[in-house]
DRENDO-1510 file (C-alpha; in Angstrom, 1 decimal, always signed):
<recs>
REC; n; res; u; v; w
REC; 1; MET; -14.2; -14.4; -3.0 .
REC; 2; ASN; -12.8; -15.4; +0.1 .
REC; 3; SER; -14.9; -16.2; +3.3 .
REC; 4; THR; -12.2; -15.6; +5.8 .
REC; 5; GLU; -10.0; -12.6; +6.1 .
REC; 6; SER; -6.9; -14.6; +6.4 .
REC; 7; GLY; -8.2; -16.2; +2.7 .
REC; 8; LEU; -8.4; -12.9; +1.3 .
REC; 9; GLN; -5.3; -11.8; +2.4 .
REC; 10; SER; -3.1; -14.6; +1.1 .
REC; 11; ALA; -5.2; -13.8; -2.4 .
REC; 12; ILE; -3.6; -10.1; -2.4 .
REC; 13; VAL; -0.9; -11.1; -1.6 .
REC; 14; LYS; +0.1; -13.0; -4.4 .
REC; 15; ASP; -1.8; -10.8; -6.9 .
REC; 16; LEU; +0.5; -8.1; -5.1 .
REC; 17; ARG; +3.5; -10.4; -5.9 .
REC; 18; LYS; +2.8; -10.8; -9.5 .
REC; 19; LEU; +2.6; -7.4; -10.5 .
REC; 20; GLY; +6.4; -7.2; -8.7 .
REC; 21; ALA; +5.8; -6.3; -5.3 .
REC; 22; TYR; +7.5; -7.2; -2.2 .
REC; 23; VAL; +5.0; -7.9; +0.7 .
REC; 24; ASN; +4.5; -10.1; +4.2 .
REC; 25; LYS; +2.1; -10.4; +6.0 .
REC; 26; ASN; +2.2; -9.2; +9.5 .
REC; 27; HIS; +0.7; -12.1; +11.9 .
REC; 28; GLY; -0.6; -10.0; +15.0 .
REC; 29; GLY; +0.9; -10.7; +18.5 .
REC; 30; PRO; +1.0; -9.1; +22.0 .
REC; 31; ASN; +3.6; -6.4; +20.6 .
REC; 32; SER; +1.9; -5.9; +17.1 .
REC; 33; GLN; -1.7; -4.6; +17.8 .
REC; 34; GLY; -3.4; -2.6; +15.2 .
REC; 35; ARG; -0.2; -3.4; +12.5 .
REC; 36; PRO; -1.4; -3.5; +9.5 .
REC; 37; ASP; -1.8; -6.8; +7.9 .
REC; 38; LEU; +0.4; -6.5; +5.1 .
REC; 39; GLU; +3.6; -4.7; +4.5 .
REC; 40; GLY; +5.7; -4.5; +1.2 .
REC; 41; CYS; +7.3; -2.4; -1.2 .
REC; 42; TYR; +6.4; -1.4; -5.0 .
REC; 43; ARG; +9.0; +0.8; -7.1 .
REC; 44; GLY; +10.8; +1.4; -4.2 .
REC; 45; VAL; +7.7; +3.1; -2.3 .
REC; 46; HIS; +6.8; +1.4; +1.0 .
REC; 47; PHE; +2.9; +0.5; +1.5 .
REC; 48; LEU; +0.8; -1.2; +4.3 .
REC; 49; LEU; -2.7; -2.8; +3.9 .
REC; 50; GLU; -5.1; -3.1; +6.4 .
REC; 51; VAL; -7.6; -6.0; +4.8 .
REC; 52; LYS; -10.9; -6.2; +5.7 .
REC; 53; LEU; -14.0; -8.5; +4.7 .
REC; 54; PRO; -16.6; -6.5; +2.9 .
REC; 55; THR; -19.0; -8.4; +5.1 .
REC; 56; ASN; -17.3; -6.8; +8.2 .
REC; 57; LYS; -19.5; -4.0; +9.4 .
REC; 58; LYS; -17.1; -2.5; +12.2 .
REC; 59; GLY; -14.1; -2.0; +10.0 .
REC; 60; ALA; -10.8; -1.1; +11.5 .
REC; 61; THR; -9.9; -0.4; +14.9 .
REC; 62; GLU; -9.0; +3.2; +16.1 .
REC; 63; ASN; -5.7; +1.1; +16.6 .
REC; 64; GLN; -5.4; -0.1; +13.3 .
REC; 65; LYS; -6.5; +4.0; +12.1 .
REC; 66; ARG; -3.9; +5.3; +14.2 .
REC; 67; HIS; -1.0; +3.1; +12.1 .
REC; 68; ILE; -2.8; +3.9; +8.6 .
REC; 69; ARG; -2.6; +7.7; +9.9 .
REC; 70; GLN; +0.9; +7.7; +11.2 .
REC; 71; ALA; +2.7; +5.7; +8.6 .
REC; 72; ARG; +0.5; +8.6; +6.0 .
REC; 73; GLN; +2.2; +11.2; +7.9 .
REC; 74; ALA; +5.9; +9.3; +7.3 .
REC; 75; GLY; +4.9; +9.3; +3.8 .
REC; 76; SER; +4.1; +5.8; +3.2 .
REC; 77; VAL; +1.3; +4.7; +1.1 .
REC; 78; ALA; -1.2; +3.0; +3.7 .
REC; 79; HIS; -4.4; +1.7; +2.9 .
REC; 80; ILE; -7.8; -0.1; +4.4 .
REC; 81; VAL; -8.9; -2.1; +2.0 .
REC; 82; ARG; -11.8; -4.8; +1.2 .
REC; 83; SER; -11.2; -6.7; -2.3 .
REC; 84; ARG; -8.1; -7.6; -4.2 .
REC; 85; HIS; -9.3; -5.3; -6.7 .
REC; 86; ALA; -8.7; -2.0; -3.9 .
REC; 87; ALA; -4.9; -3.6; -3.4 .
REC; 88; LYS; -4.0; -3.2; -6.8 .
REC; 89; ASN; -5.3; +0.0; -7.2 .
REC; 90; ALA; -2.8; +0.7; -4.5 .
REC; 91; LEU; +0.0; -0.2; -6.5 .
REC; 92; ILE; -1.9; +1.7; -9.6 .
REC; 93; LEU; -1.6; +4.4; -7.1 .
REC; 94; ILE; +2.0; +3.8; -6.5 .
REC; 95; ASP; +2.7; +3.5; -10.4 .
REC; 96; ARG; +0.9; +6.9; -10.9 .
REC; 97; MET; +2.8; +8.7; -8.2 .
REC; 98; MET; +6.2; +7.5; -9.5 .
REC; 99; ALA; +5.2; +8.6; -13.2 .
REC; 100; LEU; +4.0; +11.9; -12.3 .
REC; 101; MET; +7.5; +12.1; -10.1 .
REC; 102; GLU; +9.6; +11.1; -13.2 .
REC; 103; LYS; +7.5; +13.5; -15.3 .
REC; 104; SER; +8.7; +16.2; -12.8 .
REC; 105; ASN; +12.1; +15.3; -12.5 .
REC; 106; ILE; +12.5; +14.6; -16.4 .
REC; 107; ARG; +11.6; +18.2; -17.2 .
REC; 108; SER; +13.3; +20.0; -14.2 .
REC; 109; VAL; +16.2; +18.0; -16.3 .
REC; 110; LEU; +15.2; +19.5; -19.9 .
REC; 111; LYS; +15.0; +22.8; -17.9 .
REC; 112; GLU; +18.3; +22.7; -16.5 .
REC; 113; GLU; +20.0; +22.4; -19.7 .
REC; 114; ALA; +18.1; +24.5; -21.8 .
REC; 115; ARG; +19.6; +27.4; -19.3 .
REC; 116; GLY; +23.1; +25.9; -20.3 .
REC; 117; GLY; +23.3; +23.8; -16.8 .
</recs>
């Protein structure tokens, strides 16, 4: 287990890259308050992850929660994660979303062909 948030972030970045994600670590600064720690793309889907240690009792700040909420409203996958496993689950969610979309698209194409289109 990682003892620092930065160590957990680095481990998550390595894990997600091994799974094929493009992911970058956002570095804090005066113009990035509340911006999630990790940002990336997987299978064409944008994602944001705010990383917190399991021992962090305070959780995400209001600014961080606002960024997550706004990203979700814009169609991004955005989560607060407390483990490497939780971060990988974000990509599993994307896999499931894409599978449903592909299945749905295939059905619509088959229906169209059945109608003679």
